C-alpha positions in Angstrom: 0.0 0.0 0.0 1.3 3.4 -0.9 1.7 5.7 2.1 0.0 9.1 1.8 1.7 12.3 2.9 -0.2 15.6 3.4 2.2 18.5 2.7 0.9 21.8 4.2 3.2 24.3 2.6 2.5 27.8 1.1 5.7 28.1 -1.0 5.3 26.6 -4.4 9.0 25.8 -4.9 9.1 24.1 -1.5 6.0 22.1 -2.4 7.5 21.0 -5.7 10.8 19.9 -4.2 9.3 17.9 -1.3 6.6 16.3 -3.6 9.3 15.4 -6.2 11.5 13.7 -3.6 8.7 11.9 -1.9 7.1 10.7 -5.1 10.5 9.4 -6.3 10.5 7.2 -3.2 7.0 5.8 -3.6 4.9 8.1 -1.6 1.6 9.7 -2.7 1.6 13.4 -1.9 -1.4 15.7 -1.4 -0.6 19.4 -0.9 -2.5 22.1 0.9 -1.3 25.8 0.5 -2.5 27.0 3.9 -3.5 25.9 7.4 -7.3 25.9 7.0 -7.3 23.9 3.8 -4.6 21.6 5.4 -6.9 20.8 8.3 -9.9 20.2 6.0 -7.7 17.9 3.8 -6.4 16.0 6.8 -9.9 15.3 8.1 -11.1 14.0 4.7 -7.8 12.2 3.7 -6.5 10.8 7.0 -3.0 10.7 5.7 -0.2 8.5 7.0 2.0 11.5 7.8 1.6 15.3 7.8 4.5 17.6 6.9 3.7 21.1 8.2 5.3 24.4 7.4 5.2 26.7 10.4 5.2 30.0 8.6 1.9 29.9 6.8 -0.5 32.7 5.8 -3.4 33.4 8.2 -3.1 30.5 10.6 0.5 29.6 11.5 1.8 26.0 11.8 1.7 26.0 15.5 -2.1 26.7 15.5 -2.6 24.1 12.8 -0.7 21.5 14.8 -2.8 22.3 17.9 -6.0 22.1 15.8 -5.1 18.8 14.3 -4.4 17.3 17.7 -7.9 18.3 18.8 -9.5 16.1 16.2 -9.9 12.6 17.5 -9.4 10.8 14.2 -6.1 12.6 13.6 -4.5 12.4 17.0 -2.2 9.5 16.2 -1.0 10.7 12.7 2.6 11.9 12.9 3.1 15.6 12.2 6.6 16.8 11.2 7.3 20.5 11.2 9.4 21.4 8.1 10.4 25.0 8.7 12.9 27.8 8.3 12.4 28.7 11.9 15.7 27.5 13.3 16.4 29.7 16.3 16.9 28.4 19.8 13.6 27.2 21.1 11.8 26.8 17.8 12.1 23.0 17.8 10.7 22.8 21.3 7.8 25.2 20.4 6.9 22.9 17.4 7.0 19.8 19.6 4.9 21.6 22.3 2.3 22.5 19.7 1.8 18.8 18.8 4.5 18.0 16.2 6.3 14.7 16.5 9.4 15.9 14.7 11.2 18.9 13.2 13.2 19.4 10.0 15.0 22.6 9.2 14.7 24.3 5.8 16.3 24.4 3.4 15.8 20.6 3.3 18.7 18.4 2.2 17.5 16.5 -0.8 19.9 13.6 0.0 18.5 13.0 3.5 15.0 14.4 3.5 13.1 11.2 2.8 15.1 9.2 5.3 14.5 11.9 7.9 10.7 11.7 7.5 10.7 7.9 7.5 11.6 8.1 11.2 8.1 9.4 11.8 5.9 7.6 9.3 5.7 4.5 7.1 8.3 3.9 4.6 7.1 3.6 1.0 8.4 0.8 -1.2 11.2 2.3 -3.3 10.2 2.6 -7.0 13.2 3.8 -9.1 
């Protein structure tokens, strides 16, 4: 079965790169450009993993993570913050909001997929 990743990211270039890398490793990727649509998509899709940008328009990623954790059917889905917020305390703030992990941007294309596999199911590799 192909694992599904919900990517909540407002930057088109970041969405493209993450989607490309994940799809090359056998994942199905569904993208949402903001927090509100990300929450709606998560409820209807019930993905295997959620990748969440913290700096989103309108509703920031911290608020999105907290909202996702309030929804019973989504509580066990891993959420990984993928963010350019890399100051002291940002990782802890992401984890406190409900994220299971934290990856700094810019992402490293060589390690990105293996980093997220620590938090969700591995997809069968399809070259």
